[in-house]
N, C-alpha and C positions, 0 to 999 in steps of 0.2 A: 367605901363609906358613902352612904346616901346623903344628899344635901338638897336644899331648896334655896333658890335665889330670892332674896328679900330686897325689894326695891328695883332699881335699874342698874344696868351694867355701864360703867363709866370708863373713860380712857381706852376705847376700843381701837385696836391696831390689827392690821392684816399681817400675818406671819408668812404665809405661803399661799400660792394660787396654782391651780391646775397641776402640771407634772411635778411641781415642787413639793407636793404632798405625798408622803411615803405610802399612806394607805388609800390612795385614790381608787385603785381597782376594787378594793373591799367596799368602799363607800358607794361606788357606782353599782356594784352588784347587789348590795343590801338595800340601798335607799333609792336608787335610780340615777339616771344621767342628769347632769346639771353643771353649772360653773362652780365647782367646789372650791372653798377657801378655808384656810385655817386661821382663826382669829384668837386674840387674847384681850382681856379686859379686867377691870377691878370691880368687884361686887361684894356686897354684904351677903353672907350665906348663913342659913340655919342648918346646923349639923343634925344628924339623926338623934343625938343625945340631948338636943334642945339648945346647945350653946350657939351664940351668934358671933361670927368672926368676919373680919375683913380678909378677902382672899383674892389672889390672881387666878382667874379661871381661863381655861382654854377650851375651844370647841370647833367643830366643823360646821359649815353652813353652805347651803346652795339655794339659789333663788327658786321659790315655789316649793321647796322641801323643808326649809327651816333649820333650826339649830339641832345638831346631833352630837352624841358622844361628848357631852360637857363633863369636864373634870376639874378638880382643884389642883393647881400646879404648886402653889405655896401660899402660906398665910402671911399677911402683911402687918398684923398687930402683935 
């Protein structure tokens, strides 16, 4: 399901860093070397059908590369 972040992401927490990330090799091969981190946060999202919901989102991020592989983990409303 495709979605769009509406507003900003709040309550950001780091879940894993470096070797603690299961798909670290894939991320480095696909997007480049960097200090990869897995993060989670709470955001308002607009779903592909137009509904707006509050959701917990997870993503991978590296300095100079940005957010990658963002996904909705669960809905909070």
